[in-house]
All heavy atoms as an XYZ file, in Angstrom:
841
protein
N      -5.536     -5.744      1.150
C      -4.893     -5.473      2.429
C      -3.513     -4.870      2.185
O      -2.724     -5.371      1.408
C      -4.766     -6.785      3.209
C      -4.190     -6.617      4.588
S      -4.416     -8.160      5.496
C      -2.921     -8.159      6.423
N      -3.249     -3.792      2.862
C      -1.972     -3.093      2.703
C      -0.852     -3.862      3.396
O      -1.039     -4.482      4.427
C      -2.093     -1.695      3.315
C      -0.901     -0.819      3.034
C      -1.083      0.563      3.622
O      -2.225      1.022      3.715
O      -0.073      1.165      3.979
N       0.316     -3.816      2.816
C       1.488     -4.468      3.390
C       1.881     -3.770      4.681
O       1.862     -2.555      4.761
C       2.637     -4.408      2.379
C       3.888     -5.121      2.814
C       3.725     -6.622      2.918
O       3.030     -7.203      2.083
O       4.297     -7.196      3.850
N       2.253     -4.545      5.703
C       2.643     -3.953      6.980
C       4.147     -3.998      7.226
O       4.618     -3.647      8.287
C       1.900     -4.610      8.140
C       2.278     -6.049      8.393
C       1.585     -6.551      9.630
C       2.102     -7.928      9.984
N       1.575     -8.380     11.263
N       4.914     -4.402      6.216
C       6.367     -4.502      6.335
C       7.033     -3.319      5.648
O       6.728     -3.011      4.501
C       6.857     -5.807      5.705
C       8.361     -5.989      5.560
C       9.020     -6.093      6.933
C       8.664     -7.217      4.744
N       7.947     -2.671      6.365
C       8.717     -1.564      5.799
C      10.184     -1.970      5.793
O      10.739     -2.303      6.842
C       8.540     -0.273      6.629
C       7.081      0.156      6.642
C       9.437      0.840      6.077
C       6.791      1.309      7.591
N      10.785     -1.952      4.611
C      12.218     -2.238      4.494
C      12.960     -0.917      4.570
O      12.939     -0.123      3.638
C      12.513     -2.968      3.180
C      11.918     -4.356      3.138
C      12.280     -5.061      1.855
C      11.674     -6.457      1.844
N      11.984     -7.169      0.605
N      13.606     -0.700      5.708
C      14.293      0.560      5.971
C      15.659      0.538      5.294
O      16.352     -0.474      5.295
C      14.449      0.776      7.494
C      15.181      2.067      7.791
C      13.081      0.760      8.169
N      16.031      1.683      4.707
C      17.323      1.789      4.023
C      18.044      3.046      4.481
O      17.538      3.809      5.291
C      17.108      1.836      2.506
O      16.509      3.071      2.145
N      19.224      3.251      3.930
C      19.991      4.468      4.200
C      19.733      5.541      3.145
O      20.194      6.662      3.290
C      21.487      4.157      4.222
C      21.996      3.351      5.414
C      23.460      3.002      5.216
C      21.804      4.106      6.702
N      18.996      5.202      2.098
C      18.788      6.135      0.989
C      17.867      7.294      1.363
O      17.906      8.331      0.732
C      18.220      5.392     -0.219
C      19.215      4.417     -0.810
C      18.660      3.704     -2.002
C      19.691      2.728     -2.532
N      19.218      1.960     -3.658
N      17.018      7.078      2.391
C      16.106      8.128      2.837
C      16.318      8.368      4.330
O      16.796      7.498      5.040
C      14.651      7.721      2.604
C      14.317      7.540      1.141
C      12.844      7.283      0.943
N      12.470      6.010      1.567
C      11.225      5.605      1.716
N      10.221      6.363      1.337
N      10.949      4.452      2.265
N      15.919      9.546      4.792
C      16.004      9.856      6.213
C      15.019      8.987      6.988
O      13.978      8.597      6.446
C      15.689     11.329      6.459
C      16.733     12.273      5.932
C      16.317     13.685      6.214
C      17.328     14.280      7.165
N      17.048     15.658      7.519
N      15.347      8.757      8.242
C      14.484      7.909      9.066
C      13.080      8.487      9.218
O      12.107      7.758      9.397
C      15.124      7.635     10.428
C      15.111      8.801     11.378
C      14.109      8.933     12.323
C      16.110      9.779     11.319
C      14.092     10.002     13.198
C      16.099     10.848     12.186
C      15.087     10.952     13.127
O      15.073     12.015     13.980
N      12.948      9.813      9.110
C      11.627     10.435      9.257
C      10.658     10.001      8.151
O       9.448      9.960      8.378
C      11.747     11.969      9.283
O      12.506     12.400      8.154
C      12.416     12.438     10.561
N      11.177      9.665      6.980
C      10.288      9.190      5.916
C       9.700      7.825      6.271
O       8.564      7.515      5.909
C      11.012      9.135      4.573
O      12.018      8.162      4.584
N      10.458      7.019      7.019
C       9.951      5.717      7.458
C       8.960      5.879      8.610
O       8.038      5.082      8.758
C      11.110      4.790      7.827
C      12.048      4.557      6.676
C      13.309      5.122      6.672
C      11.652      3.815      5.575
C      14.167      4.938      5.602
C      12.505      3.621      4.492
C      13.756      4.185      4.507
N       9.140      6.934      9.414
C       8.173      7.258     10.463
C       6.838      7.588      9.809
O       5.785      7.075     10.208
C       8.665      8.440     11.339
C       7.557      8.938     12.257
C       9.894      8.036     12.141
N       6.862      8.430      8.781
C       5.645      8.793      8.048
C       4.976      7.549      7.455
O       3.764      7.354      7.580
C       5.965      9.806      6.945
C       4.789     10.075      6.040
C       3.751     10.915      6.446
C       4.699      9.461      4.790
C       2.654     11.145      5.630
C       3.607      9.683      3.973
C       2.596     10.519      4.399
O       1.495     10.729      3.588
N       5.773      6.704      6.817
C       5.250      5.498      6.182
C       4.607      4.579      7.229
O       3.516      4.034      7.001
C       6.391      4.769      5.462
C       5.960      3.677      4.539
C       7.135      3.060      3.794
O       8.259      3.546      3.831
N       6.876      1.976      3.106
N       5.233      4.437      8.380
C       4.688      3.586      9.449
C       3.383      4.163      9.991
O       2.431      3.423     10.267
C       5.709      3.437     10.567
N       3.326      5.491     10.142
C       2.092      6.128     10.618
C       0.942      5.869      9.657
O      -0.189      5.601     10.084
C       2.304      7.640     10.787
C       3.076      8.003     12.017
C       3.462      9.452     12.136
C       2.649     10.475     11.462
N       3.147     11.854     11.639
N       1.213      5.932      8.368
C       0.164      5.687      7.375
C      -0.331      4.246      7.441
O      -1.523      3.986      7.294
C       0.668      6.030      5.970
C       0.941      7.515      5.769
C      -0.277      8.384      6.059
O      -1.358      8.128      5.482
O      -0.151      9.310      6.884
N       0.570      3.307      7.676
C       0.161      1.904      7.817
C      -0.646      1.725      9.101
O      -1.676      1.048      9.107
C       1.395      0.969      7.797
C       2.008      0.948      6.389
C       1.022     -0.446      8.243
C       3.320      0.212      6.278
N      -0.196      2.352     10.191
C      -0.898      2.213     11.467
C      -2.285      2.866     11.452
O      -3.129      2.508     12.272
C      -0.049      2.774     12.608
C       1.164      1.926     12.999
C       2.044      2.672     13.990
C       0.731      0.582     13.564
N      -2.528      3.782     10.533
C      -3.877      4.344     10.394
C      -4.868      3.255     10.012
O      -6.009      3.270     10.430
C      -3.901      5.446      9.322
C      -3.564      6.790      9.851
C      -3.795      7.950      8.913
C      -4.056      7.712      7.477
N      -4.064      8.943      6.670
N      -4.406      2.297      9.207
C      -5.275      1.251      8.674
C      -5.142     -0.085      9.398
O      -6.061     -0.891      9.379
C      -4.972      1.030      7.184
C      -5.052      2.286      6.338
C      -6.453      2.882      6.315
O      -7.433      2.111      6.331
O      -6.560      4.123      6.309
N      -3.973     -0.347      9.977
C      -3.711     -1.647     10.592
C      -3.246     -1.463     12.034
O      -2.853     -0.379     12.438
C      -2.637     -2.398      9.800
C      -3.058     -2.704      8.380
C      -2.110     -3.656      7.704
O      -1.562     -4.545      8.337
N      -1.910     -3.465      6.416
N      -3.239     -2.563     12.772
C      -2.878     -2.490     14.187
C      -1.399     -2.763     14.435
O      -0.927     -2.631     15.562
C      -3.717     -3.477     14.995
O      -3.463     -4.798     14.553
N      -0.654     -3.131     13.388
C       0.744     -3.499     13.578
C       1.569     -3.152     12.345
O       1.068     -3.182     11.221
C       0.833     -5.005     13.861
C       2.132     -5.464     14.449
C       2.067     -6.931     14.844
O       2.011     -7.783     13.965
N       2.052     -7.205     16.142
N       2.842     -2.828     12.578
C       3.772     -2.560     11.489
C       5.127     -3.172     11.857
O       5.476     -3.251     13.035
C       3.901     -1.039     11.217
C       4.509     -0.302     12.382
C       4.689     -0.763      9.950
N       5.853     -3.643     10.836
C       7.190     -4.207     11.042
C       8.210     -3.367     10.296
O       8.020     -3.037      9.127
C       7.269     -5.643     10.505
C       6.552     -6.658     11.327
C       6.802     -8.070     10.841
O       7.902     -8.369     10.343
O       5.863     -8.885     10.952
N       9.297     -3.033     10.985
C      10.415     -2.308     10.383
C      11.594     -3.265     10.300
O      12.000     -3.837     11.325
C      10.784     -1.092     11.232
C       9.682     -0.073     11.498
C      10.124      0.917     12.557
C       9.332      0.660     10.230
N      12.150     -3.449      9.093
C      13.302     -4.317      8.899
C      14.451     -3.482      8.351
O      14.281     -2.761      7.370
C      12.989     -5.424      7.891
C      12.032     -6.447      8.385
N      12.099     -7.760      7.992
C      10.986     -6.381      9.250
C      11.135     -8.446      8.570
N      10.436     -7.622      9.345
N      15.612     -3.588      8.990
C      16.793     -2.873      8.520
C      17.983     -3.800      8.488
O      18.211     -4.563      9.431
N      18.752     -3.742      7.416
C      19.899     -4.621      7.231
C      21.191     -3.812      7.240
O      21.270     -2.756      6.604
C      19.751     -5.375      5.899
C      20.790     -6.432      5.563
C      20.770     -7.559      6.589
C      20.531     -6.994      4.163
N      22.193     -4.308      7.951
C      23.497     -3.645      7.993
C      23.419     -2.278      8.649
O      22.855     -2.122      9.728
N      23.976     -1.282      7.990
C      23.998      0.070      8.544
C      22.609      0.700      8.641
O      22.410      1.665      9.379
C      24.927      0.957      7.723
C      26.387      0.556      7.854
C      27.309      1.448      7.049
O      26.964      2.608      6.819
O      28.381      0.960      6.660
N      21.646      0.164      7.930
C      20.276      0.678      7.989
C      19.599      0.351      9.320
O      18.525      0.876      9.602
C      19.452      0.124      6.828
N      20.227     -0.490     10.144
C      19.638     -0.791     11.452
C      19.522      0.485     12.292
O      18.588      0.617     13.079
C      20.447     -1.852     12.222
O      21.800     -1.412     12.353
C      20.410     -3.194     11.521
N      20.440      1.421     12.122
C      20.372      2.684     12.873
C      19.104      3.453     12.520
O      18.408      3.957     13.412
C      21.610      3.537     12.593
N      18.775      3.550     11.226
C      17.542      4.226     10.801
C      16.309      3.479     11.320
O      15.316      4.099     11.686
C      17.471      4.317      9.275
C      18.090      5.587      8.741
O      18.526      6.441      9.489
N      18.127      5.696      7.426
N      16.381      2.158     11.339
C      15.274      1.340     11.819
C      14.982      1.643     13.280
O      13.837      1.872     13.672
C      15.610     -0.163     11.652
O      15.991     -0.406     10.301
C      14.438     -1.042     12.021
N      16.032      1.674     14.083
C      15.883      1.924     15.516
C      15.418      3.355     15.772
O      14.533      3.594     16.603
C      17.203      1.616     16.244
C      17.489      0.115     16.161
C      17.153      2.088     17.696
C      18.897     -0.289     16.543
N      15.980      4.304     15.053
C      15.575      5.707     15.235
C      14.102      5.914     14.892
O      13.374      6.607     15.605
C      16.443      6.625     14.386
C      17.866      6.743     14.915
C      18.713      7.627     14.051
N      18.417      9.026     14.366
C      18.927     10.052     13.712
N      19.747      9.846     12.690
N      18.631     11.284     14.050
N      13.646      5.313     13.792
C      12.243      5.453     13.394
C      11.320      4.822     14.436
O      10.322      5.432     14.827
C      12.021      4.810     12.023
N      11.660      3.630     14.902
C      10.833      2.949     15.903
C      10.806      3.741     17.209
O       9.747      3.895     17.828
C      11.362      1.540     16.142
N      11.950      4.259     17.613
C      12.031      5.030     18.848
C      11.169      6.282     18.760
O      10.450      6.631     19.698
C      13.487      5.399     19.141
C      13.724      5.990     20.518
C      13.435      7.476     20.606
O      13.616      8.187     19.598
O      13.019      7.924     21.684
N      11.183      6.939     17.618
C      10.384      8.152     17.442
C       8.893      7.827     17.486
O       8.115      8.531     18.138
C      10.743      8.850     16.131
C       9.940     10.124     15.906
S      10.473     11.011     14.454
C      11.474     12.253     15.241
N       8.486      6.754     16.822
C       7.081      6.354     16.819
C       6.584      6.050     18.233
O       5.473      6.424     18.605
C       6.872      5.138     15.912
C       6.965      5.421     14.416
C       7.214      4.143     13.644
C       5.701      6.106     13.931
N       7.424      5.403     19.026
C       7.042      5.066     20.406
C       7.026      6.306     21.293
O       6.080      6.513     22.062
C       7.992      4.020     20.977
S       7.822      2.393     20.221
N       8.043      7.132     21.185
C       8.138      8.296     22.075
C       7.070      9.350     21.785
O       6.677     10.090     22.685
C       9.534      8.924     22.005
O       9.753      9.510     20.742
N       6.579      9.411     20.562
C       5.535     10.384     20.212
C       4.119      9.854     20.418
O       3.151     10.555     20.149
C       5.714     10.850     18.763
C       6.985     11.653     18.490
C       7.108     11.978     17.007
C       7.024     12.919     19.321
N       4.000      8.605     20.867
C       2.689      8.055     21.192
C       1.950      7.384     20.052
O       0.755      7.118     20.166
N       2.640      7.093     18.963
C       1.987      6.432     17.831
C       1.983      4.911     17.969
O       1.111      4.237     17.435
C       2.683      6.777     16.512
C       2.565      8.223     16.115
C       3.659      9.081     16.195
C       1.359      8.734     15.664
C       3.554     10.407     15.840
C       1.238     10.067     15.302
C       2.343     10.899     15.389
O       2.232     12.221     15.034
N       2.984      4.366     18.655
C       3.136      2.911     18.698
C       3.722      2.454     20.030
O       4.291      3.253     20.779
C       4.051      2.457     17.553
N       3.566      1.161     20.260
C       4.213      0.518     21.395
C       5.052     -0.633     20.860
O       4.708     -1.246     19.843
C       3.186     -0.025     22.413
O       2.325     -0.949     21.757
C       2.371      1.098     23.035
N       6.137     -0.914     21.551
C       7.060     -1.956     21.106
C       6.502     -3.330     21.420
O       6.187     -3.633     22.561
C       8.421     -1.768     21.782
C       9.509     -2.768     21.421
C       9.879     -2.663     19.946
C      10.731     -2.547     22.293
N       6.357     -4.157     20.411
C       5.915     -5.538     20.572
C       7.118     -6.472     20.607
O       7.205     -7.356     21.449
C       4.984     -5.921     19.407
C       4.620     -7.385     19.334
C       3.681     -7.830     20.444
O       2.980     -6.977     21.018
O       3.662     -9.034     20.740
N       8.048     -6.268     19.655
C       9.199     -7.176     19.569
C      10.379     -6.447     18.946
O      10.216     -5.671     18.013
C       8.827     -8.391     18.715
C       9.941     -9.416     18.573
C       9.459    -10.677     17.879
C       9.649    -10.565     16.390
N       9.420    -11.816     15.666
N      11.554     -6.715     19.491
C      12.804     -6.206     18.925
C      13.731     -7.410     18.795
O      14.045     -8.056     19.780
C      13.426     -5.146     19.839
C      14.675     -4.535     19.274
C      14.641     -3.288     18.697
C      15.888     -5.207     19.315
C      15.782     -2.714     18.172
C      17.034     -4.651     18.787
C      16.979     -3.399     18.221
N      14.127     -7.687     17.570
C      14.943     -8.876     17.314
C      16.113     -8.507     16.415
O      15.966     -7.716     15.486
C      14.061     -9.925     16.631
C      14.747    -11.209     16.290
C      13.808    -12.194     15.584
O      12.640    -11.859     15.336
O      14.275    -13.282     15.266
N      17.261     -9.074     16.721
C      18.405     -8.935     15.820
C      18.825    -10.330     15.378
O      18.814    -11.270     16.170
C      19.598     -8.225     16.496
O      19.975     -8.933     17.663
C      19.256     -6.792     16.837
N      19.164    -10.428     14.118
C      19.634    -11.698     13.565
C      20.861    -11.428     12.709
O      21.095    -10.304     12.268
C      18.537    -12.403     12.719
C      17.394    -12.859     13.590
C      18.035    -11.530     11.613
N      21.612    -12.467     12.484
C      22.775    -12.379     11.619
C      22.424    -13.043     10.291
O      21.974    -14.191     10.270
C      23.955    -13.093     12.272
O      25.126    -12.886     11.546
N      22.617    -12.300      9.203
C      22.253    -12.776      7.875
C      23.521    -12.934      7.050
O      24.357    -12.032      7.002
C      21.299    -11.762      7.183
C      20.936    -12.226      5.789
C      20.063    -11.548      8.016
N      23.666    -14.076      6.400
C      24.825    -14.303      5.530
C      24.466    -13.954      4.093
O      23.424    -14.375      3.585
C      25.275    -15.757      5.601
O      25.784    -16.050      6.863
N      25.326    -13.162      3.471
C      25.146    -12.782      2.069
C      26.484    -12.892      1.365
O      27.533    -12.723      1.978
C      24.683    -11.326      1.953
C      23.330    -11.038      2.473
C      22.958     -9.575      2.240
O      23.859     -8.708      2.277
O      21.780     -9.309      2.016
N      26.425    -13.128      0.066
C      27.654    -13.132     -0.719
C      27.920    -11.726     -1.238
O      27.013    -11.061     -1.728
C      27.544    -14.110     -1.886
C      27.619    -15.560     -1.468
C      27.729    -16.506     -2.645
O      27.917    -16.050     -3.790
O      27.622    -17.718     -2.413
N      29.185    -11.288     -1.123
C      29.535     -9.976     -1.660
C      29.822    -10.103     -3.151
O      29.625    -11.162     -3.751
C      30.699     -9.348     -0.883
C      32.005    -10.129     -1.028
O      32.064    -11.071     -1.853
O      32.966     -9.795     -0.325
N      30.294     -9.019     -3.765
C      30.534     -9.009     -5.219
C      31.570    -10.038     -5.641
O      31.537    -10.515     -6.771
C      30.973     -7.609     -5.671
C      29.938     -6.566     -5.403
N      28.707     -6.557     -6.020
C      29.931     -5.503     -4.552
C      27.990     -5.537     -5.587
N      28.709     -4.870     -4.675
N      32.464    -10.390     -4.750
C      33.503    -11.374     -5.069
C      33.091    -12.804     -4.774
O      33.883    -13.731     -4.942
N      31.853    -12.997     -4.296
C      31.377    -14.337     -3.997
C      31.733    -14.818     -2.598
O      31.486    -15.971     -2.263
N      32.320    -13.943     -1.785
C      32.697    -14.305     -0.428
C      31.490    -14.098      0.494
O      30.814    -13.071      0.423
C      33.888    -13.439      0.061
C      34.247    -13.758      1.503
C      35.082    -13.616     -0.856
N      31.226    -15.068      1.337
C      30.094    -14.981      2.254
C      30.412    -14.019      3.400
O      31.432    -14.152      4.065
C      29.767    -16.370      2.807
O      28.637    -16.297      3.634
N      29.548    -13.042      3.600
C      29.700    -12.033      4.660
C      28.487    -12.095      5.571
O      27.371    -12.317      5.123
C      29.795    -10.626      4.076
C      30.885    -10.450      3.053
C      32.187    -10.163      3.716
N      33.196     -9.988      2.670
C      34.441     -9.797      2.906
N      34.878     -9.750      4.150
N      35.297     -9.654      1.927
N      28.715    -11.843      6.838
C      27.636    -11.825      7.808
C      27.257    -10.380      8.105
O      28.122     -9.536      8.333
C      28.090    -12.527      9.086
O      27.023    -12.657      9.969
N      25.957    -10.085      8.075
C      25.466     -8.728      8.344
C      24.374     -8.795      9.399
O      23.623     -9.762      9.475
C      24.902     -8.097      7.075
C      25.950     -7.929      5.992
C      25.377     -7.366      4.727
N      25.063     -5.961      4.922
C      24.374     -5.238      4.064
N      23.907     -5.791      2.963
N      24.135     -3.965      4.285
N      24.269     -7.757     10.189
C      23.229     -7.679     11.214
C      21.923     -7.209     10.579
O      21.921     -6.384      9.681
C      23.649     -6.715     12.303
N      20.824     -7.750     11.091
C      19.502     -7.329     10.646
C      18.662     -7.057     11.888
O      18.628     -7.870     12.811
C      18.839     -8.412      9.799
C      17.459     -8.014      9.303
C      16.867     -9.063      8.372
C      15.521     -8.596      7.842
N      14.956     -9.557      6.894
N      18.004     -5.905     11.913
C      17.103     -5.559     13.004
C      15.669     -5.708     12.514
O      15.325     -5.238     11.431
C      17.349     -4.136     13.477
N      14.860     -6.370     13.324
C      13.436     -6.533     13.030
C      12.684     -5.974     14.232
O      12.834     -6.461     15.351
C      13.068     -8.015     12.816
C      13.885     -8.598     11.665
C      11.567     -8.164     12.582
C      13.814    -10.106     11.557
N      11.900     -4.932     13.988
C      11.151     -4.297     15.062
C       9.668     -4.353     14.715
O       9.256     -3.903     13.643
C      11.603     -2.837     15.269
C      13.097     -2.802     15.607
C      10.779     -2.174     16.363
C      13.674     -1.410     15.724
N       8.892     -4.927     15.626
C       7.445     -5.019     15.450
C       6.803     -4.029     16.421
O       7.075     -4.058     17.621
C       6.930     -6.452     15.720
C       5.422     -6.521     15.539
C       7.630     -7.453     14.818
N       5.975     -3.150     15.869
C       5.294     -2.143     16.666
C       3.789     -2.329     16.563
O       3.266     -2.628     15.483
C       5.648     -0.736     16.173
C       7.125     -0.349     16.195
C       7.314      0.998     15.518
C       7.647     -0.315     17.615
N       3.109     -2.145     17.686
C       1.647     -2.166     17.716
C       1.131     -0.742     17.754
O       1.785      0.144     18.312
C       1.135     -2.922     18.949
C       1.395     -4.404     18.859
O       1.410     -4.979     17.779
N       1.595     -5.033     19.995
N      -0.034     -0.543     17.213
C      -0.690      0.763     17.263
C      -0.981      1.100     18.721
O      -1.586      0.309     19.443
C      -1.982      0.714     16.451
C      -2.684      2.032     16.300
C      -3.907      1.820     15.412
C      -4.512      3.105     14.962
N      -5.622      2.859     14.021
N      -0.542      2.263     19.165
C      -0.733      2.678     20.551
C      -2.168      3.143     20.786
O      -2.818      3.646     19.856
C       0.233      3.809     20.898
N      -2.660      3.011     22.012
C      -3.997      3.532     22.325
C      -4.089      5.046     22.099
O      -5.165      5.570     21.856
C      -4.176      3.198     23.813
C      -3.193      2.127     24.107
C      -2.064      2.314     23.143
N      -2.943      5.727     22.136
C      -2.903      7.184     21.948
C      -2.651      7.591     20.495
O      -2.440      8.763     20.212
C      -1.796      7.791     22.832
O      -0.554      7.139     22.517
C      -2.108      7.617     24.307
N      -2.683      6.616     19.568
C      -2.359      6.898     18.163
C      -3.242      7.991     17.569
O      -2.750      8.954     16.984
C      -2.461      5.634     17.305
C      -2.208      5.893     15.843
C      -0.926      5.867     15.339
C      -3.252      6.192     14.969
C      -0.674      6.129     13.993
C      -3.015      6.464     13.632
C      -1.722      6.428     13.150
N      -4.556      7.837     17.699
C      -5.481      8.783     17.063
C      -5.279     10.202     17.582
O      -5.283     11.162     16.798
C      -6.927      8.336     17.270
C      -7.243      7.038     16.521
O      -6.664      6.819     15.437
O      -8.052      6.251     17.025
N      -5.065     10.338     18.877
C      -4.838     11.659     19.468
C      -3.526     12.251     18.957
O      -3.475     13.419     18.550
C      -4.811     11.551     20.992
C      -4.605     12.872     21.674
C      -4.565     12.710     23.187
C      -4.323     14.073     23.802
N      -3.603     14.014     25.037
N      -2.454     11.447     18.955
C      -1.148     11.928     18.490
C      -1.207     12.316     17.014
O      -0.650     13.337     16.607
C      -0.077     10.862     18.721
N      -1.897     11.512     16.214
C      -2.014     11.782     14.781
C      -2.791     13.077     14.536
O      -2.387     13.913     13.729
C      -2.690     10.606     14.071
C      -2.561     10.659     12.576
C      -1.461     10.092     11.932
C      -3.520     11.281     11.783
C      -1.332     10.143     10.553
C      -3.399     11.345     10.408
C      -2.307     10.768      9.799
O      -2.169     10.829      8.446
N      -3.886     13.250     15.251
C      -4.707     14.458     15.097
C      -3.927     15.705     15.509
O      -4.003     16.743     14.841
C      -5.991     14.336     15.910
N      -3.172     15.619     16.602
C      -2.372     16.756     17.049
C      -1.300     17.122     16.025
O      -1.069     18.298     15.753
C      -1.706     16.449     18.399
C      -2.647     16.515     19.567
C      -1.987     16.135     20.876
O      -0.751     15.899     20.916
O      -2.717     16.057     21.883
N      -0.663     16.106     15.445
C       0.363     16.357     14.433
C      -0.244     17.046     13.217
O       0.306     18.026     12.712
C       1.052     15.055     14.018
C       2.083     15.252     12.951
C       3.339     15.755     13.254
C       1.792     14.950     11.618
C       4.287     15.943     12.259
C       2.735     15.144     10.624
C       3.986     15.641     10.944
N      -1.367     16.532     12.755
C      -2.021     17.129     11.583
C      -2.474     18.558     11.869
O      -2.344     19.430     11.020
C      -3.219     16.269     11.142
C      -2.821     14.926     10.554
C      -1.971     15.053      9.307
O      -2.305     15.848      8.413
O      -0.944     14.335      9.215
N      -2.961     18.800     13.075
C      -3.390     20.148     13.479
C      -2.210     21.109     13.503
O      -2.305     22.228     13.001
C      -4.050     20.083     14.852
O      -4.324     21.375     15.308
N      -1.098     20.662     14.061
C       0.118     21.506     14.100
C       0.662     21.764     12.706
O       1.145     22.849     12.415
C       1.200     20.848     14.970
C       0.855     20.885     16.433
O       0.040     21.686     16.865
N       1.471     20.002     17.198
N       0.566     20.768     11.837
C       1.047     20.909     10.459
C       0.216     21.971      9.729
O       0.760     22.784      9.010
C       0.975     19.556      9.755
C       1.692     19.503      8.440
C       1.873     18.094      7.923
C       0.589     17.483      7.474
N       0.749     16.206      6.783
N      -1.096     21.960      9.933
C      -1.971     22.926      9.276
C      -1.722     24.324      9.828
O      -1.728     25.289      9.082
C      -3.453     22.562      9.503
O      -3.609     21.165      9.553
C      -4.317     23.073      8.387
N      -1.505     24.426     11.129
C      -1.253     25.722     11.762
C       0.040     26.344     11.246
O       0.118     27.547     11.017
C      -1.173     25.562     13.291
O      -2.359     24.898     13.745
C      -1.042     26.890     13.980
N       1.069     25.518     11.038
C       2.359     26.033     10.549
C       2.258     26.578      9.134
O       2.980     27.479      8.757
C       3.426     24.926     10.609
C       3.895     24.643     12.004
C       4.954     23.577     12.006
C       5.402     23.258     13.418
N       6.394     22.210     13.467
N       1.364     26.005      8.325
C       1.202     26.464      6.935
C       0.565     27.846      6.869
O       0.757     28.567      5.930
C       0.359     25.455      6.134
C       1.094     24.195      5.793
C       0.224     23.283      4.965
C       0.950     22.006      4.602
N       0.120     21.087      3.840
N      -0.216     28.195      7.883
C      -0.953     29.466      7.865
C      -0.119     30.629      8.249
O       0.904     30.795      8.572
C      -2.154     29.385      8.818
C      -3.164     28.386      8.328
C      -4.291     28.168      9.337
O      -4.273     28.742     10.439
O      -5.196     27.426      8.992
């Protein structure tokens, strides 16, 4: 069984996480996006794009405060976004249209 959790970071553009979520949703009915600190922006952008393009529907949006020690051993609080998305009824149609447009652009 493929993992349904995506740990979103700032190292890659949010569109790469959109692609990764679409691939998971091809096989499963749900995907979770987790972003910590400044990566919460990428998490929200990826989830918003998936919903607006018809790939997913929002199941849950949660923010929590996570305590971590920094390099000096001082405890710091950071925000964490957890977004759970369900596969949309329009997923297959949206996916097929995207793949069709991608093939057309190559020609």
